[in-house]
N, C-alpha and C positions, 0 to 999 in steps of 0.2 A: 567432433568438436562442436560445429555450427549445430547439430540437433540438440547437443546438451544445452545451450545458449536459448535456443528457441523454446524449450522445454520450460527452462527456468522464467522466461519472461510469461510464457502463458499462464504458468503457476501464479505468478506475481498477479496479473490481471483478474484472474479467479479468486484470488486470495482475497485482494482489495473490495471485490464485490461481495464476496461471503462475509466478509467481516462487517460491511455495512449492512447488509441485509440481515445479520444475524443480531444486529443492534438496533434493529426497525429503524433505520433512518434512510432518508431520501438522498437521491444525488445531490439536490439544491442543497442540502444541509451540509453534506460534505464538500461541496465546492465553495459555499461560504468559509468552512475552516481554512480551506486551501486559497481563499481570496480569488476565486475564478467563478465563471459561470456554470450552470448545469450541463448547458450543450458541451463545453470543453471537458468537463469532468466525465460526461457519459462517454467522450470520444477516448479518454483515459481507460476508462474501464473496459472499453472494447479492444484496446489495444492499438487505437489510431493516431493517440497521441501519445509521446513518451513522457513517463513519471520522472520529474526531476529529483534530484538528491534531497533537497529543501522539503519537496512534497512529502517523499517517503519516509523522510523522518518525522515530519508533522503527523502522517498517519499512524506510523509506529508509536508515537508518544500518547494519540490521542486514543489508540485501541489498546494501549499498555502491552505493546508486543514489541519484537526486535524488527530492525530492517531485514536483517538475515532472513525472518519468518516470511516477512511480506514478499521478499526475493525469492523464497523457495530454497533457500540455502540450509535451512534446518525446518523440520517438523514441529520444533520445540516452541510452542506460541508464548509461553512467558519469557517476560524481558530479561536480559542480562541485569546483573546488579548495577547500581548506580555507580559512576567512576567516583573515586576519590579527590580527582583531579579538579582545580577550579581554573 
């Protein structure tokens, strides 16, 4: 079980870096989106600082994907349909 969690966490850090690089963005640009500094965001990408739920949601919305994709729970990059709830 622990191995599964570790694999998911490593997948998440790889995915957030890959999404940023695919979009030709710098760590500084994403750090600004998350209201942090480049150093803290760099630590997040390297797995030295945890990604908060709020940050995960912001990244998923920014990259137009789902938090499940970021976390490695699915390989489906497309976001889920928007909720009709308000």
